[in-house]
N, C-alpha and C positions, 0 to 999 in steps of 0.2 A: 730394831729397824728390820719387821718383816719383809722377807724377799716377794717382789712381784713385778711380773711385765708391765703393770702401770706406769713402773718409773721409767721406761724407758725415755729416752732424748724425744722430744719434738719440736723437728724444726720451722712448725708454724706454714710451713709450705714454701720458705724460702731457703734454698739450698744454698749453700757457701763450701769452701774449701775445710774450714773447719767443721762444719757441721757434718759433710761426707764423710770427715775422718774421724768422729766421735760414733756416728752411726755404724761404722764399718768395725772398730774396737767394741763396741756394744755387741754386734752380730757373734764376733768370735766368743765374746764372755757368754752370751745367749747359750750357745751350742755346748759349751762345757758345763753350764746349770743346767740345761736341759737333761745333758747326758747323766748328771747325777740326781736330776728330779727321778728320773724315769728309772732308778736304782731305789729310789726310796727316802735319801737323804741329801742335803745340800751342805754335807760337811765332809770332812778330809782331815786327817791327822798329818801329823808333822813327821817327815821322811829322814828321822833322825841320821841314822846311821849312813844312807844315800848322802845325804850334804857332810857328813863329816868326811866321807871317802873323797867326795869333790875337794873338798878345803886341802885335807891332807895331799892329793894328787898335784895340787896348784903349788902347794909349797915347795912339792920335789922337783918341779919343773914346769913352767910353763913354756909354750909354743915361742917360735921368733916374732909371732905379730905382737907379743907383746913389751917389744923393744918401743914402742910410740910411748911406753909408760916408764922410760929409764928414768924421768926425774920425780916418779912417784911411786919410788923404791919404799920409802917408809909407809905410805898407804897400804901396798901389797901387805908389807908385815902385819902393819894394824888389822886391816881386813881379816886376815887368817885367823890371827890370834885370837883378835874379839870374838869372830863367828865361833871358833872352837871352844874358848872361855863359856859363851852365854849359851852353847849347846850343851855343856857342862864336861867337856873333854878335856882329856891330860894333855898340853900342848908342851909338855917340859924336855921333850925331843929336840925339837927346834928353836931351844933357847939358844944356843950358839950363834945359829943360822939368824936369829932375830939381831942379834948383837951386831954380827958382821954387814947386816944392813945400814946399819946406823952410821952417818956421815956427822959429826960434829966440827962445825967451822970456828976454826982459830978467832974470830973475832965473834962469836958467840951464835946461839943458836944452831940448828941443824938443816944439811943441805938433801935434797931430792935425790941426789946420786953424785957419784966423785966429779970431783975440778968442777963443783956448779956453786953457785951462791945460796948463803942460806936463806932458807924463804920459811913465812909465817906459818903456811898450811904444813911444808914438809916438818917443822919443827914441832907444830901439834900432833902431827902422826906419828914422829920419833918417840915424843913423850911419853903419848899415851902406851905404844907396843911397849917402851921401857916399863911402865905401871901394869901391864898385864903380866911382862916377864917377873916382876915381881922382887929380884934379886937386889942385895946390896952391890955388886957389880953393875947389876943393868944401871941402879939407881946413880952410881960413882961415877957413871960416862956424861952425866951433866955438869957442865960447868957453871954453877949458879949466878955465880959472880958477870962473868962474858955474856951469859945469856940475859940479864937482867941489862947490861950495858947495849946489848944489841936491840931488845925490845924499845928501848929508850931512843936508839938512832933511828928506830923505824916510826917512833910517835909524832903525828901531826899537828899543828897547831890547832886543829878544831877538833882535837880529842879522839879522832880517828888513826889506824895504823894502816902503815904501806904493806904490802905483802911480801915485798924484797927491797933491795935498794933501786929507787927509782922506779919503783913496781905501781902496779894500780892500788886505788884507796878503797876499801868499802867495809862492809859490817863483818865481814869473817875476817878483815884483820883483828877487829878490836874484842871478838868472840877468841880467835886462837889466843891472842895476848892476854885477855882475862883466863881461861883455863890454864895456858901455861905457867902464869903468876901466880895462880892462886893453888896451882898443885905443888909448885917449887917453893911456896913459902917468900915469894920476893915480892909481893903487892907492895905499893909505896902509893901515898896519894901524891907523886908528881906523875907516876905512872898511868894513874886512873882517873887522873884530871882532864874535865870536858867529854869523857869517852860516854857515860850514861846520855848526857844532852845531844851528842852526836847521833846517838842510836834513836832517841825520841825524833828527832830531827827526819828522820827515814821513816817515820810511820807514815802511812799514806791515806788521802781521805777514804780508801776500800776498808783500812783498819790493819793491815798486814804491814809488814814492814819490807822496804826496797834495800837494794845494797847502798844507796847513797841518797841524799836528800833529792827528790822529785822524780823519782824514778820507780815503775810500776813495784809492787808487794810483790812478795815472790816465798815458796815454803820455805827452802834452804835458809835465805837470807833472816825470814822470819823467826826461826829457831835458832839462829847465832843470834841477834838481835836480843833476844826474850831469855835467852839462857845467859849472855852475858852480862844482862842487866840483875838476873835473878844472882848470878855470882856477887854484884854490888850492891844487891838487897835493895836496889831501887827500879823493881818492877811497876812501882805504882804511878812512876813517871808517865808511862802509857795510857793511852784510852783505853782500858782494858776490855770495856763492854763493847767498844767499838771490832777489839782486836778476836775478842770471842766470836761476834756475829761473822767475821769474814774467815776464822779458822774453821767453825763447824761447816760454813756452805762448802768448803774444801772437800768435803765427803762425799763422795758422788751415787745420788741415791740408788741406780741400778745396780751399779760395778760393786760398790761396799766399799773400794778403796780410795784413796785420796787422787787430788792432783793439786799441782802446786801454785798455779795462777788459775783466774778467771778464765773460763772458756777453754781452758788446755786440758789433755787427756790423763786418764788413770795413770799412777805409776807405783810400781811397789816399792819402790824407795822412800816415797812420801809417807808410809807406814811410819816412817821416824822422824824424819822432818816436820810432818804436821803431829803426828801422833804425839811426838817428844815434846812439839810447843803445847797439845793440849793437856800436857801432865802438868808441865809449868805452870800453865795459864790457871788451870783447877785448883792449884794449891795458891797462888796470889789472889783467886776471887773466892776461896773456900766453898768451891761448889765440886759436885761430883762430875760424872762424865760429861763434856762438851761435845761429845761422838758419841755414836754408835759401836762398842767395842765389838760385840758379835759379828756384824758387816764387816768391818776392818778384818776378821780373821777368816771369814768365808771367802774374801778375796783372796787373801796371800795365802791361805792353805789348799783352797780350790783352784786357782786361777796361776799361783806364781813359783809354784815348784814342779822342777824339773824332775818327773818320775824314775825316768834312766839314767839318765848322766849325774845327777844330783846338781843342788844349786839352787837359788832362788833369782826371780827376773822379774823385768820390769813389767811385762804386760804379756799375754798370750799372744806366740808368733816369735818371740824374743827369745834371744839365749840368754840363761842363766851366768852370771860372771859374780865375781868375787864383791865388787862394791852392792850389787844389789843383795846378795847374799848376807852381808851382815846388815845393812840397814832394813833390809825385811825380819830379820832376825829379833832385830831391836825394837821396832815397830810392834811384833807379834808377842813378845814379852812385854813390853808395859801394856797391851792391850789386855794382859790377863793378870796381870798385878802380880806376874812371877809365881802362879799358880799352877800353870800347866806344864811343869819340868824344865821350862827356860830359868835360868838364872835371873833375877832381878835385876834392874839395869837403871842405872841412875840418868834420867831425861837431861840432864845439864852438861854431864860430861861424855854419855854414850857410852859406858863401860858398865859392867857388874860393879854393884856395891863393895864386894869383899877385897880385889886389888885397888881400888880406888883409895879407901879406910887405911890400906895396908902403907900405899905410898904417901898417905896425910900425913900420918902417926909416927914414918921415917924423916922427912922432909920439914915436918915441924918440929922435930925433935933437934935439928941441926943450929948451931951457934952462927950467929951473922959471918963469923969469918971463916965457915966452910962452905 
């Protein structure tokens, strides 16, 4: 997809709040692209060392403003460890700090922080962080039997999973449960019963997947639903052609990046949520690229890097953060097929292939009584 100003948004002389915001964002991106064009190139390199320092500084200490993420402590560890791993940086010095962040609950699962309920998303992030640490000590923090019992207690009659006790029910729960169970080697017919069918009911008339049946399709839920079906070897239950059309239409012609819903703004994090979904779907359809990787790389590298402080971001004008740093790097790696200095990543699990394989080898070598 060659860059062209002809791809700018056209509101057909009918202004809305949505169209005005879209034009505002495009204007900010156009200024950045124009500066690069004047310099003779629309390309930029990854500021690897700058981003590494941003992540390391974050691990050493965050400001008091981050207390709002008290229930997301395993996510902070996961975002940091995974970003460093994708960049190919050594994070072994942070192993003990990461392990101290994990809060296993006596009933199974992991909590987002101390004296909190075990949570499906927190358990997913904890398990992935432990996989990235990759030591027996890390793996042994997981009580597989208790985790299985807890997962079953979150299971709903329609095949979905609650995110926590009396919590919300949506496709995220199914994805987290399938990742946790498949990594820990605790998949059973009882655990997965009805889950694939629940996801299929969440596919909308547009083709994407919503959080639960009857709700608008969204990029994050689409990745979660498609990845869970991939784990279950049931992607063929979806209308894949309709899904492909919807996913492909999420890449914006002028910006080059993805949005997550129809008529929404570009966001760097969808480099993974949509780019990862494309990678899974490409395998299911046995097709090559469903999007233009060079255009996505242009958006991430030219528009989403904080050149001074490090880290990656949503869009120009936003601040870099750990969430967007990790998901931009994941999407960038997938778009480059692991050929440009970033580690190759698995689109289903959202981490690089080497630690994932090590975890599989460990947990699948255990007997049922461990």
